[in-house]
C-alpha positions in Angstrom: -0.5 -23.0 5.6 -3.0 -20.8 4.3 -6.7 -20.4 4.3 -9.0 -18.7 2.1 -10.8 -15.7 3.4 -12.5 -12.6 2.3 -10.8 -9.5 0.9 -8.7 -7.9 3.6 -7.2 -4.7 2.2 -7.2 -3.3 -1.5 -4.0 -3.8 -3.2 -2.7 -6.5 -1.1 0.4 -8.6 -2.4 0.2 -12.1 -2.6 1.8 -14.1 0.2 0.9 -17.9 -0.3 -0.4 -20.4 -2.7 -4.0 -21.9 -3.0 -4.2 -25.7 -2.4 -3.7 -26.3 -6.0 -0.4 -24.4 -6.3 -1.5 -21.5 -8.1 -0.7 -18.1 -6.8 -3.0 -16.9 -4.3 -4.9 -13.6 -5.3 -4.2 -10.5 -3.1 -7.6 -10.8 -1.7 -7.6 -14.3 -0.8 -4.6 -14.7 1.3 -4.2 -14.7 5.4 -1.6 -16.0 7.8 -3.0 -19.1 9.4 -4.0 -18.7 13.2 -2.6 -22.1 13.7 0.0 -22.2 16.7 3.7 -23.2 16.2 6.6 -23.1 18.3 7.0 -19.5 18.6 3.7 -19.3 19.3 3.6 -21.8 22.3 6.8 -20.2 23.8 4.8 -16.7 23.7 2.3 -18.4 25.8 4.8 -19.9 28.1 6.2 -16.3 28.5 2.8 -15.0 29.7 2.3 -17.9 31.8 5.8 -17.2 33.7 5.1 -13.7 33.9 1.9 -14.6 35.6 3.6 -16.7 38.1 6.0 -14.0 38.8 3.1 -11.4 39.4 1.6 -13.8 41.9 4.7 -14.6 43.6 6.1 -10.8 44.0 3.1 -8.3 43.7 3.4 -7.8 47.9 7.1 -6.7 47.3 6.0 -3.1 45.7 5.6 -0.1 47.8 2.5 2.4 47.4 2.9 5.5 45.8 1.9 8.9 46.5 -0.7 9.1 43.6 -2.7 5.8 44.5 -4.3 7.4 47.5 -5.7 10.1 45.6 -6.9 7.8 42.7 -8.3 5.4 45.0 -10.5 7.9 46.8 -11.4 9.2 43.3 -12.8 5.8 42.6 -15.0 5.9 45.7 -16.3 9.0 44.8 -17.3 8.1 41.4 -19.3 5.1 43.0 -20.7 7.3 45.4 -22.1 9.1 42.5 -23.8 6.5 40.9 -25.3 5.2 44.4 -26.6 8.8 44.9 -28.5 8.8 41.7 -26.0 11.6 40.4 -26.7 13.7 43.2 -23.4 13.4 45.4 -21.0 15.6 42.9 -17.7 15.5 45.3 -15.9 14.1 42.7 -15.9 16.8 40.5 -14.4 19.0 43.3 -11.7 16.6 44.3 -8.6 18.3 43.1 -8.3 17.7 39.3 -9.0 14.1 39.3 -12.5 14.8 37.4 -10.0 15.1 34.5 -9.1 11.4 34.4 -11.4 8.5 33.9 -11.8 6.2 37.2 -12.1 3.0 35.4 -9.0 1.2 37.1 -9.9 2.6 40.6 -13.8 1.9 40.4 -12.8 -1.8 39.5 -10.3 -1.9 42.1 -12.8 -0.5 44.7 -15.4 -3.0 43.8 -13.1 -6.0 43.8 -11.8 -5.0 47.3 -15.4 -5.6 48.7 -15.1 -9.1 47.9 -11.4 -9.8 48.4 -9.5 -10.5 51.4 -6.1 -8.8 50.1 -5.0 -5.5 51.4 -6.4 -2.8 49.4 -3.1 -1.8 47.9 -1.8 -5.1 47.3 -4.9 -5.8 45.3 -4.5 -2.6 43.2 -0.8 -3.8 42.6 -2.1 -7.1 41.4 -4.7 -5.7 39.2 -2.4 -3.3 37.7 0.4 -5.9 37.1 -2.4 -8.5 35.6 -2.9 -5.1 33.0 0.9 -5.0 32.6 0.9 -8.7 31.7 -2.0 -8.2 29.4 -0.2 -5.3 27.7 2.5 -7.6 26.8 0.0 -10.1 25.5 -1.1 -7.2 23.2 2.3 -6.6 22.0 2.7 -10.2 21.1 -0.7 -10.3 19.3 -0.1 -7.2 17.4 3.7 -8.0 16.3 2.6 -11.6 15.4 -0.3 -10.2 13.3 1.9 -7.8 11.3 5.0 -10.3 10.9 4.4 -13.6 12.3 4.7 -15.6 15.4 8.6 -14.9 15.9 8.0 -11.4 15.6 5.2 -11.6 18.3 7.7 -13.5 20.8 10.6 -11.2 20.3 8.1 -8.2 20.9 6.8 -10.0 24.1 10.2 -10.7 25.5 11.4 -7.3 24.7 8.8 -5.6 26.7 8.9 -8.1 29.5 12.6 -7.2 30.1 12.0 -3.5 29.9 12.3 -2.3 33.3 10.2 0.6 32.9 7.4 -1.3 31.8 7.9 -4.2 34.2 8.6 -2.5 37.3 5.9 0.3 36.7 3.2 -2.2 36.0 3.0 -2.9 39.8 2.3 0.7 40.8 1.7 3.1 38.0 -2.1 2.3 38.0 -3.1 4.9 35.5 -0.4 4.7 33.0 0.0 0.8 32.6 -3.4 0.1 32.2 -3.8 2.8 29.8 -0.8 1.4 27.8 -2.1 -2.1 27.9 -5.6 -1.0 26.7 -4.4 0.9 24.0 -1.9 -2.1 22.9 -5.0 -4.2 22.5 -6.7 -1.5 20.7 -4.3 -1.3 18.3 -4.2 -5.0 17.4 -8.3 -4.7 16.9 -7.4 -1.6 14.7 -5.3 -3.3 12.3 -7.7 -6.2 12.2 -10.7 -4.2 11.4 -8.5 -1.8 9.0 -7.6 -5.0 7.1 -11.3 -5.9 6.0 -12.5 -2.5 5.6 -15.3 -1.6 4.3 -16.9 -4.7 5.8 -14.8 -5.2 9.1 -15.9 -8.1 11.3 -18.2 -7.6 14.4 -15.6 -9.3 16.9 -13.2 -6.9 15.7 -15.3 -3.8 15.8 -16.4 -4.7 19.5 -12.6 -5.4 20.5 -11.7 -2.1 19.3 -14.6 -0.4 20.9 -14.5 -1.8 24.1 -10.9 -1.5 24.5 -10.6 2.1 23.3 -13.5 3.0 25.8 -11.5 1.4 28.3 -8.6 3.2 27.5 -10.8 6.6 27.7 -12.1 5.5 30.6 -8.7 5.7 32.5 -7.0 8.7 30.6 -8.0 11.2 27.7 -4.8 10.6 25.9 -6.2 7.6 24.5 -8.1 10.0 22.0 -4.8 9.4 20.1 -6.6 6.1 18.8 -9.2 8.0 17.1 -6.2 9.8 15.1 -4.6 6.4 14.4 -8.1 5.1 13.1 -8.5 7.2 10.0 -4.6 7.0 9.3 -5.1 3.1 9.3 -8.1 3.3 7.2 -6.4 5.4 4.6 -3.3 3.2 4.1 -5.5 0.3 3.5 -7.8 1.8 0.7 -4.4 3.8 -0.6 -4.2 0.9 -3.7 -7.7 1.8 -5.2 -7.6 2.5 -8.8 -8.4 5.8 -8.6 -8.8 8.7 -6.0 -12.2 8.5 -6.5 -12.6 5.0 -5.7 -10.3 5.6 -2.7 -12.3 8.3 -1.4 -15.5 6.4 -1.7 -14.0 3.2 0.1 -12.5 5.6 2.6 -16.0 7.1 3.6 -17.8 3.6 3.6 -14.8 2.3 5.9 -15.3 5.2 8.4 -19.1 4.5 8.5 -18.6 0.8 9.2 -16.4 1.6 12.5 -19.4 4.0 13.9 -20.4 1.0 16.0 -17.1 0.8 17.6 -17.1 4.3 18.3 -20.3 4.3 20.0 -19.2 1.3 22.1 -16.0 3.2 23.2 -18.0 6.3 23.9 -20.5 4.6 26.1 -17.9 3.2 28.3 -16.0 6.3 28.4 -19.0 8.0 29.7 -19.6 5.7 32.4 -15.9 5.3 33.6 -15.2 9.2 33.3 -18.5 11.1 34.7 -17.1 14.5 33.9 -17.0 13.7 30.2 -20.6 13.0 30.0 -21.7 16.6 31.6 -20.8 18.1 28.4 -20.3 16.9 24.9 -16.7 18.6 24.4 -15.4 18.0 27.9 -13.4 15.0 26.6 -11.6 17.8 24.4 -11.3 20.2 27.1 -9.9 17.6 29.2 -7.0 16.7 26.5 -6.2 20.4 26.4 -6.1 21.0 30.1 -3.1 18.8 30.4 -1.0 20.9 28.1 -2.0 24.0 30.7 -0.6 22.2 33.8 1.7 24.2 35.7 2.0 23.2 39.1 5.2 23.7 41.4 6.7 20.2 40.6 10.3 19.8 39.9 11.9 17.6 37.7 15.8 16.7 36.6 17.4 16.1 33.3 21.1 15.6 33.1 21.5 17.3 36.4 19.4 20.4 35.4 16.4 21.0 37.8 13.3 22.3 35.8 9.9 23.3 36.8 7.6 21.1 34.9 6.3 23.7 32.9 9.6 24.7 31.8 11.3 21.6 30.7 12.9 21.5 27.4 11.4 19.9 24.3 13.7 17.1 24.5 12.9 16.0 27.9 10.5 13.1 27.2 12.5 11.9 24.0 15.7 11.9 26.0 13.9 9.7 28.7 12.7 7.3 26.1 16.1 6.9 24.8 18.1 6.1 28.2 15.2 4.2 29.8 14.3 1.9 27.0 16.5 -1.4 26.8 19.2 -0.9 23.7 17.4 -4.2 22.0 14.2 -2.7 21.7 15.8 0.7 20.5 17.9 -1.2 17.9 14.7 -3.2 16.6 12.5 -0.5 16.4 15.1 1.3 14.4 15.4 -1.6 12.0 11.6 -1.5 11.8 11.7 2.3 10.7 14.5 1.8 8.2 12.6 -1.0 6.6 10.0 1.4 6.1 12.2 4.4 4.7 13.1 2.0 1.9 10.2 0.7 -0.2 10.6 -2.9 -1.1 12.6 -4.1 1.8 9.4 -5.4 3.7 7.9 -8.6 1.8 4.6 -7.3 1.2 2.9 -3.9 1.0 0.3 -4.9 3.5 3.0 -5.5 6.3 4.5 -2.1 5.1 1.1 -0.7 6.0 0.8 -2.2 9.1 4.2 -1.4 10.4 3.6 2.2 9.8 0.5 2.1 11.9 2.4 0.5 14.8 5.3 3.1 13.9 2.5 6.0 14.4 1.4 4.6 17.6 5.1 4.7 18.8 6.4 8.0 17.6 3.2 10.5 16.9 2.5 10.9 20.8 6.0 11.9 21.5 6.4 14.2 18.3 3.3 15.7 19.5 5.0 16.4 23.0 8.1 18.0 21.3 6.1 20.1 18.8 3.6 21.3 21.4 6.5 21.6 24.1 4.0 20.5 26.9 4.5 20.3 30.6 6.7 17.0 31.6 8.0 15.4 35.0 8.6 12.1 36.3 10.5 11.0 33.2 8.9 9.3 30.7 6.0 8.4 33.2 3.2 9.7 31.1 4.5 8.1 28.1 4.5 4.6 29.2 1.8 3.9 26.7 4.4 4.2 24.0 6.7 1.1 25.1 4.3 -1.3 23.8 4.1 -0.3 20.1 8.0 0.4 20.5 8.2 -3.0 21.7 6.1 -4.5 18.6 8.5 -2.4 16.1 11.3 -4.3 18.1 9.8 -7.5 17.5 9.1 -6.8 13.8 12.8 -5.5 13.1 14.3 -8.4 14.8 12.5 -10.8 12.9 13.0 -9.6 9.8 17.1 -9.2 10.8 16.8 -12.9 11.2 15.4 -13.5 8.2 18.1 -11.6 6.5 20.7 -13.3 8.3 19.1 -16.8 7.6 19.8 -16.1 3.8 23.5 -15.4 4.6 23.8 -18.8 6.3 22.6 -21.1 9.3 25.4 -20.3 11.1 25.2 -16.4 10.9 21.5 -16.8 11.8 22.1 -18.9 14.9 25.0 -16.2 15.7 22.1 -13.5 15.4 19.5 -15.4 17.4 22.3 -16.1 20.0 23.1 -12.4 20.2 19.4 -11.3 20.7 18.8 -13.9 23.3 22.0 -13.0 25.2 21.0 -9.1 25.1 17.4 -10.2 26.5 19.1 -12.6 29.1 21.0 -9.4 30.2 18.1 -7.1 30.4 16.2 -9.7 32.6 19.3 -10.3 34.9 19.4 -6.9 35.5 15.9 -6.7 36.5 16.2 -9.2 39.0 19.2 -7.3 40.6 17.1 -4.2 40.9 13.9 -5.9 42.2 11.6 -4.4 43.3 12.8 -1.2 41.9 12.8 -2.6 38.2 11.2 1.1 37.1 14.8 2.5 37.9 16.5 0.7 35.0 18.7 3.1 32.6 20.4 1.6 29.5 24.1 2.2 28.9 23.3 5.4 26.8 23.7 7.1 30.1 26.0 4.6 31.9 23.2 2.8 33.6 21.9 3.3 36.9 25.2 4.6 38.2 25.4 7.1 35.7 22.0 8.1 36.0 22.2 9.0 39.8 21.9 12.1 40.8 21.4 13.6 37.1 18.1 12.0 36.3 15.0 11.1 38.1 15.2 7.9 40.6 12.6 6.7 42.9 10.3 9.4 42.4 7.3 7.1 44.0 9.3 7.0 47.0 8.8 3.0 46.9 11.8 2.2 49.2 9.5 2.8 52.0 8.8 -1.0 53.0 12.3 -2.0 52.7 13.6 1.5 54.7 11.1 0.7 57.6 11.8 -3.1 58.0 15.5 -2.3 57.8 15.3 0.4 60.1 13.4 -1.8 62.5 16.1 -4.4 62.4 18.7 -1.5 63.0 16.9 -0.4 65.9 16.8 -4.0 67.5 20.3 -4.3 66.7 21.9 -1.2 68.2 19.4 0.0 71.2 20.6 -0.9 74.4 18.2 -3.4 76.4 16.8 -0.8 78.6 15.6 1.2 75.4 13.5 -1.7 74.4 10.0 -0.6 73.4 10.9 2.9 73.3 8.6 4.8 70.2 11.1 6.9 67.9 10.0 9.6 65.5 10.6 9.5 61.9 10.7 12.4 59.4 9.9 11.5 55.7 11.2 13.2 52.4 7.9 11.8 50.7 4.3 11.2 51.4 3.7 10.4 55.0 0.3 8.0 54.3 2.9 5.5 52.7 4.8 5.3 55.9 1.2 5.2 58.0 -0.2 2.4 56.2 2.2 -0.2 57.6 3.8 1.8 60.5 5.5 -0.5 63.3 4.4 0.3 66.6 7.7 1.6 67.8 7.7 4.1 65.1 6.1 7.5 64.8 5.7 9.9 61.8 6.9 13.2 62.8 6.5 16.5 60.9 9.7 18.3 62.0 12.8 16.9 60.5 15.1 18.6 62.9 13.9 17.1 65.9 13.2 13.5 64.6 15.3 10.4 65.8 15.4 9.2 62.2 15.1 10.5 58.5 14.1 8.5 55.5 14.7 9.8 52.1 15.1 8.4 48.3 18.3 10.1 46.4 15.7 11.3 43.9 16.6 15.1 43.6 19.2 14.7 46.1 16.4 14.7 48.7 18.6 12.6 51.1 21.1 15.7 51.4 18.7 17.8 53.2 19.7 16.3 56.3 23.1 15.5 57.4 23.1 12.8 60.0 24.8 9.3 60.5 23.6 6.8 57.9 21.9 3.8 59.7 20.7 2.1 56.4 21.7 2.2 52.8 19.2 1.1 50.2 21.1 0.2 47.3 21.0 -1.7 44.0 23.4 -2.6 41.7 26.2 -0.9 44.0 24.0 2.7 43.8 22.5 4.3 46.5 18.7 4.9 46.0 17.8 5.6 49.4 19.0 6.0 53.1 17.9 5.9 56.5 19.6 8.5 58.8 20.0 8.3 62.7 20.0 11.7 64.2 19.1 10.8 67.9 21.8 12.5 69.1 21.2 15.7 67.2 17.4 15.6 67.6 17.6 15.2 71.7 20.1 18.2 71.9 17.6 20.3 69.4 14.4 19.3 71.0 12.8 21.9 73.3 12.9 21.0 77.0 
């Protein structure tokens, strides 16, 4: 089904027919927005994900970053309530370098919600994650059709690092979701330049502003914008015409940039103090040199000394193979002119590829600091999933040309791969973000060699199972005794839900119990009887150790 629309891109290739059967001119064709079976399946996917979020958002532990991020949101509100006179937020560690949009929204919602603050944050972050999957569906659908959209959504939904992180990475996942949505509107407005529709300008401006109101890395969208416009005017007859069209197109998107700028200023107060502060904030991230350790293939590094291949390696081993395969197919299509069905699809696939690869290339070239695996590059997962949807959809098109049986077999292989990834996430729950693919031997191969539970999200399960252990092993005369617990991790997470019979202890040696994740071999700092082993897929990811006998002998009289 086709519909007649105004010109969407200079030099676009015909993709349909007019009602009379004549070939449609390049500027008349646009894919219909009518839903088909693939679209219905995509909507069902989003509904299922929403139901899963509502059923499980309380299962996820609190991360150590959430405490300071929440406080930062409260300080931003204090700043505005005081008429900009309370400037405490500008001296609150380095949080002023970040936008506080998510934290402000969470703080405001908590005032009218009965949910626990951190449960609310996890629900809100997970909703952003599902929206990011919706953004991947919409963008891949826009570029390559409804089936590509569904494949992109499914690929991102079973990506453990996206699905697991979307409950507690409350900066990185909302950033990725906003950038995925902005990419959709970017492609939309680039099609119509130099006269983009207002709804696309507003959509791009709002989502870009939201992304900038979370993290300054969203400035990358301003790099993608001229590239997308340049690709869409590249078919102009002469260079002069192309330059004029490019200039007019840039002027036409100024309203979107003003909307984004206004949202950024409100959500990120420090950016409003000086015009160049956003640029200063971007460069400041490349100068972070904290005493934070990380690990790559068993080798421990400081965050400032990681090798250039640190982020690409984690991207390769933590992304499902199906996404890597599909994205690789899409990139191969770009490398061979004529393989994609139209110049427009080639241009728009190039924009998606830029969003997926350019940030990683910048990290490699600039050799910036990094830690916690690919945590700070979660935002490249949605465009990678978009590429995967585009590549897998094209593979199915080619398979259908060979024969129905071959096409059915190819589709069955894709479904099997998605199902296998999904089953792994079920078994990892609620630690889906620990997913590693077979390139490194899965979770077992990654254990002790790569980052594991760096957020210490095992805490709720560790405390709950420790309580059961005490109830099972304590003699009747010891009932009600209060025990001390040392942690190789942040104490605030423990204190938030501290049972009455457990008390945090600063001294590891004299504490009755010791809780540690296996990340960075933290569990090996204390040698004591193992009381509880927290494991997934047969791999220990955390321990509770009982050192009461040693602690009592070591305690001062």
